[in-house]
C-alpha positions as CSV (number, residue, x, y, z in Angstrom):
1,M,133.1,2.4,151.5
2,F,129.4,2.0,150.4
3,L,127.1,0.7,153.2
4,L,123.7,-0.8,152.7
5,P,120.8,0.4,154.9
6,K,120.2,-2.0,157.8
7,F,116.9,-3.3,156.4
8,A,118.7,-4.4,153.2
9,Y,120.9,-7.0,154.9
10,P,118.2,-9.6,155.7
11,L,117.1,-9.3,152.1
12,L,120.6,-9.7,150.8
13,A,121.1,-12.8,153.0
14,L,117.8,-14.2,151.7
15,F,118.8,-13.6,148.1
16,T,122.3,-15.2,148.7
17,L,120.7,-18.2,150.4
18,G,118.3,-18.6,147.5
19,A,121.1,-18.5,145.0
20,A,123.1,-21.0,146.9
21,L,120.2,-23.4,147.4
22,Q,118.7,-23.2,143.9
23,L,119.6,-26.4,142.1
24,P,120.3,-26.6,138.4
25,V,118.3,-29.0,136.3
26,N,120.4,-31.1,134.0
27,A,118.7,-31.6,130.7
28,S,119.5,-33.0,127.3
29,V,117.5,-32.7,124.0
30,T,117.5,-35.6,121.5
31,T,116.2,-35.4,118.0
32,F,114.4,-38.4,116.5
33,G,113.2,-39.1,113.0
34,T,114.3,-37.5,109.7
35,G,113.3,-34.6,107.5
36,S,109.7,-33.4,108.1
37,N,109.2,-36.3,110.6
38,Q,111.8,-35.0,113.1
39,F,110.8,-34.3,116.7
40,D,112.7,-33.4,119.9
41,M,112.5,-35.0,123.3
42,T,113.9,-33.4,126.4
43,F,115.4,-35.6,129.1
44,V,116.2,-34.5,132.6
45,E,118.9,-36.2,134.7
46,I,117.7,-38.1,137.8
47,G,120.8,-38.4,139.9
48,N,121.4,-39.3,143.6
49,P,121.9,-43.0,142.8
50,G,121.3,-45.3,145.8
51,N,118.7,-43.1,147.4
52,V,116.7,-44.6,150.2
53,D,113.2,-46.1,149.6
54,D,110.0,-44.3,150.6
55,T,108.0,-46.4,153.1
56,T,104.9,-44.2,153.2
57,G,103.4,-44.7,149.7
58,D,102.1,-47.4,147.4
59,P,103.8,-49.8,146.9
60,N,105.9,-49.9,150.1
61,P,108.9,-49.7,149.7
62,A,109.3,-47.6,146.6
63,G,111.6,-45.1,144.9
64,S,115.2,-46.4,145.5
65,V,117.2,-46.5,142.2
66,A,120.8,-47.6,142.2
67,Y,121.9,-45.8,139.1
68,T,121.6,-42.4,137.4
69,Y,119.1,-42.2,134.6
70,Q,117.0,-39.6,132.7
71,M,113.3,-39.0,132.6
72,G,111.4,-37.3,129.8
73,K,110.5,-33.8,130.9
74,Y,107.2,-34.0,129.1
75,E,104.6,-36.6,128.3
76,V,104.7,-38.1,124.8
77,S,102.6,-36.0,122.4
78,E,100.3,-36.8,119.6
79,D,102.7,-35.2,117.2
80,M,105.5,-37.5,118.3
81,I,103.3,-40.6,117.6
82,D,102.2,-39.2,114.2
83,K,105.9,-38.7,113.2
84,F,106.6,-42.2,114.5
85,N,103.8,-43.5,112.3
86,A,105.2,-41.8,109.3
87,S,108.7,-43.1,109.9
88,Q,108.2,-46.9,109.8
89,S,105.6,-49.5,109.0
90,L,103.6,-49.8,112.2
91,T,100.7,-47.5,113.0
92,I,99.7,-46.5,116.5
93,R,96.3,-45.0,116.9
94,H,95.7,-42.3,119.5
95,D,92.9,-40.0,120.6
96,E,92.7,-36.8,118.5
97,R,92.9,-33.6,120.6
98,G,95.8,-31.7,119.0
99,A,99.4,-32.1,118.1
100,N,100.8,-30.9,121.4
101,K,98.3,-32.8,123.6
102,P,99.5,-36.0,125.4
103,A,99.0,-39.1,123.3
104,T,96.2,-41.1,125.0
105,G,94.4,-44.2,123.9
106,V,97.8,-45.7,123.5
107,S,98.2,-49.2,125.1
108,W,101.3,-50.3,127.0
109,N,102.2,-52.5,124.1
110,E,102.0,-49.7,121.6
111,A,104.0,-47.4,123.9
112,A,106.6,-50.1,124.1
113,R,106.7,-50.3,120.3
114,F,107.3,-46.5,120.1
115,V,110.2,-46.9,122.6
116,N,111.7,-49.7,120.7
117,W,111.8,-47.5,117.6
118,L,113.4,-44.7,119.6
119,N,116.2,-47.2,120.4
120,T,116.7,-48.8,117.0
121,S,116.4,-45.5,115.1
122,Q,119.4,-44.3,117.2
123,G,121.4,-47.5,116.8
124,Y,120.6,-49.0,120.2
125,Q,119.2,-52.3,121.2
126,A,115.4,-52.6,121.4
127,A,114.1,-52.5,124.9
128,Y,111.2,-55.0,124.5
129,N,111.0,-58.4,123.0
130,F,108.2,-58.4,120.4
131,S,108.1,-61.8,118.7
132,T,105.0,-61.1,116.6
133,G,104.0,-58.3,114.2
134,G,100.8,-56.9,115.6
135,V,101.2,-53.4,117.0
136,N,99.2,-54.3,120.1
137,D,100.6,-57.8,120.6
138,N,102.1,-58.7,124.0
139,I,105.9,-58.9,124.4
140,A,107.9,-62.0,125.2
141,L,110.2,-62.2,128.2
142,W,114.0,-61.8,127.7
143,S,116.2,-64.5,129.1
144,S,118.2,-63.8,132.2
145,A,121.3,-63.4,130.1
146,E,119.6,-60.8,128.0
147,A,117.5,-59.0,130.7
148,W,118.2,-55.8,132.6
149,Q,120.0,-56.4,135.8
150,L,120.7,-53.0,137.3
151,G,118.8,-52.8,140.6
152,G,117.5,-56.3,140.2
153,E,116.6,-58.6,137.3
154,N,113.9,-57.2,134.9
155,L,112.8,-59.7,132.3
156,F,110.7,-57.1,130.5
157,R,113.7,-54.8,129.6
158,H,116.8,-55.7,127.6
159,K,120.1,-55.0,129.4
160,E,121.5,-52.9,126.5
161,A,118.4,-50.7,125.9
162,H,119.0,-47.0,126.1
163,Y,115.3,-45.8,126.1
164,F,112.6,-47.5,128.0
165,L,109.3,-47.0,129.8
166,P,110.0,-45.9,133.4
167,S,109.8,-48.6,135.9
168,M,107.8,-48.2,139.1
169,D,110.8,-47.1,141.1
170,E,112.2,-44.8,138.3
171,W,108.8,-43.1,138.0
172,Y,108.3,-42.8,141.7
173,K,111.7,-41.3,142.4
174,A,111.3,-38.7,139.6
175,A,107.9,-37.7,140.9
176,Y,108.2,-37.7,144.7
177,Y,111.9,-37.6,145.7
178,N,113.5,-34.2,146.6
179,P,117.2,-34.3,145.8
180,S,117.9,-31.1,147.9
181,T,116.5,-32.6,151.1
182,G,116.9,-36.4,150.5
183,M,113.2,-36.8,151.5
184,Y,110.0,-37.8,149.7
185,G,107.0,-35.5,149.2
186,N,103.4,-36.7,149.1
187,Y,102.8,-35.2,145.7
188,P,104.9,-34.7,142.5
189,S,105.1,-30.9,143.1
190,L,108.0,-28.7,143.8
191,D,107.4,-28.5,147.6
192,G,105.9,-32.1,147.8
193,N,102.6,-30.9,149.0
194,E,99.1,-31.0,147.4
195,P,99.3,-28.7,144.3
196,S,96.7,-26.2,143.3
197,A,94.3,-27.3,140.5
198,V,94.6,-25.5,137.2
199,S,93.4,-26.2,133.7
200,S,96.8,-25.4,132.2
201,G,100.0,-23.4,132.9
202,T,103.4,-23.7,134.4
203,A,103.2,-22.0,137.8
204,D,105.0,-23.7,140.6
205,N,103.1,-26.2,142.8
206,T,100.2,-26.5,140.4
207,A,98.8,-29.5,138.4
208,V,96.1,-30.1,135.9
209,Y,93.3,-31.9,137.8
210,G,89.9,-31.3,139.1
211,Q,88.6,-30.2,135.7
212,S,85.5,-31.3,133.8
213,L,85.8,-34.5,131.8
214,G,85.0,-32.8,128.5
215,Q,87.8,-30.3,128.9
216,G,90.6,-32.8,128.2
217,P,94.3,-32.5,129.1
218,A,96.5,-29.5,128.7
219,D,99.4,-29.3,126.2
220,I,102.4,-31.3,127.4
221,T,104.4,-28.1,127.9
222,S,101.6,-26.4,130.0
223,A,100.8,-29.3,132.3
224,G,101.4,-27.6,135.6
225,G,104.4,-26.9,137.7
226,L,107.6,-29.1,137.8
227,S,108.6,-31.8,140.3
228,A,111.6,-31.2,142.5
229,Y,113.7,-32.8,139.7
230,G,112.2,-30.6,137.1
231,I,109.7,-32.9,135.4
232,M,106.3,-31.6,134.2
233,G,102.9,-33.4,134.4
234,L,103.8,-36.3,136.7
235,G,100.7,-35.3,138.7
236,G,97.5,-34.8,136.7
237,N,97.0,-34.1,133.0
238,V,96.9,-37.8,132.1
239,F,97.7,-41.1,133.9
240,E,100.9,-42.7,132.8
241,W,102.0,-46.2,132.1
242,E,104.8,-47.7,134.3
243,E,106.9,-50.4,132.7
244,T,106.5,-52.5,135.8
245,E,103.9,-55.3,136.3
246,Y,101.3,-54.3,138.9
247,D,102.5,-57.2,141.2
248,L,106.1,-55.9,140.7
249,L,107.4,-59.3,139.4
250,N,107.7,-58.6,135.6
251,D,107.2,-62.3,134.9
252,S,103.9,-62.4,133.0
253,V,103.7,-60.6,129.7
254,S,99.8,-60.5,129.8
255,S,99.5,-59.2,133.3
256,S,98.4,-55.7,134.2
257,R,100.9,-52.9,134.3
258,G,101.1,-50.1,136.9
259,V,99.4,-46.8,136.1
260,R,99.8,-43.7,138.2
261,G,99.8,-39.9,138.4
262,G,96.1,-39.0,138.0
263,Y,94.5,-37.1,135.1
264,W,92.7,-33.8,134.3
265,G,89.5,-35.0,136.0
266,S,91.0,-36.5,139.1
267,Y,90.6,-35.5,142.7
268,S,93.9,-34.6,144.3
269,G,94.4,-38.0,146.0
270,N,95.0,-39.7,142.7
271,L,98.1,-37.6,142.2
272,S,99.6,-38.7,145.5
273,S,102.3,-41.3,146.3
274,S,99.7,-43.4,148.0
275,V,97.7,-44.2,144.8
276,R,98.8,-46.7,142.2
277,D,96.4,-48.2,139.7
278,Y,96.7,-50.8,136.8
279,D,95.4,-51.8,133.4
280,G,96.1,-54.6,130.9
281,P,99.0,-54.1,128.5
282,D,96.7,-54.1,125.5
283,Y,94.1,-51.6,126.9
284,E,93.8,-48.3,125.1
285,V,92.3,-45.9,127.6
286,V,91.3,-42.3,126.9
287,N,93.1,-40.8,129.9
288,I,96.2,-42.9,130.0
289,G,99.4,-41.6,128.2
290,F,103.1,-42.2,128.8
291,R,106.5,-40.7,128.9
292,V,110.0,-42.1,128.1
293,A,113.0,-42.7,130.4
294,S,116.6,-43.3,129.3
295,L,120.1,-44.1,130.5
296,S,122.1,-41.1,131.5
297,S,123.9,-39.4,128.7
298,S,126.3,-37.2,130.7
299,A,128.2,-36.0,127.6
300,D,124.9,-34.5,126.3
301,V,123.7,-33.1,129.6
302,V,123.8,-29.3,130.0
303,P,122.7,-27.2,133.0
304,E,119.2,-25.8,132.8
305,P,118.2,-23.0,135.3
306,G,116.2,-24.2,138.3
307,S,112.6,-23.0,138.4
308,V,112.3,-21.6,142.0
309,L,114.0,-20.7,145.2
310,V,113.8,-23.7,147.4
311,W,112.7,-25.1,150.7
312,G,114.6,-23.2,153.4
313,L,113.9,-20.0,151.4
314,L,110.2,-20.7,151.4
315,G,110.3,-21.0,155.2
316,L,112.2,-17.8,155.5
317,A,109.9,-15.9,153.2
318,G,107.1,-17.1,155.2
319,F,84.5,-42.7,130.3
320,F,84.5,-45.7,128.2
321,V,84.3,-49.4,129.0
322,G,86.8,-52.0,127.7
323,R,89.7,-50.8,125.6
324,K,88.4,-47.2,125.1
325,R,87.3,-46.4,128.6
326,L,88.1,-43.9,131.3
327,R,90.5,-44.8,134.1
328,K,88.7,-43.5,137.2
């Protein structure tokens, strides 16, 4: 019988524990558009329905979601907006930094138009009730009979929509909740702690912040380390629109929407669960972008390798004003 040297057994135990604790990331890839205007979006499953709220952040409480859903792994890119523009009659303008940069200078209303097309191009119900033709016009409210009811009535979102902008709770959970511990971190990093500042990259527990204003954001696939659920760029790179009205009521189509996550020029506090900001739904801001959430598509979900050994193993191992302005 082959025996390992004594010093090897703690290492073997460490490796075994890491393999047991490492959580798979469930992801699906959906293709939108046709021909030369096709693009892919990766969605990551956010499970653990009925998780408890966090009572330490802003707003308080926040983060409890009663259903399984999916979150876009990456922010929406300029290339995705360009291919949307080429696929139908509306044109969404965005800042010009490069095809794989996050699309900024896109208002909430314009982001909602993009999401509606994701739905209708796949045969689903549009999420948002646009009753006029202007690309930056405000939505109308759905009736209670038409509105989303999971987790409470939401007059902004249609009950049969498949793709949507993430609500305050959906965004908060994907960013700060750790499914392996059932607890919330203070930052949208793998370990929940303040991430290291980088200009780009994918290293664990890093985020794109603390950079010069002129540098701009990183590519959407190099926007720092992943959250505990496996989402990139929820902290830093660019601020992101929430679907939810800043006062959480979703009863006024012209009222400000929540914005959070920080951007490439932020100090670290802007990335934390304690900071939530806002802007009007028709404002086009040079450091605000967005990502898309969706209903769970379990038939399309495949396991994706987790990115790191987790928590117990770590312990063992020992500028503009108005519509084109800068969100501070």
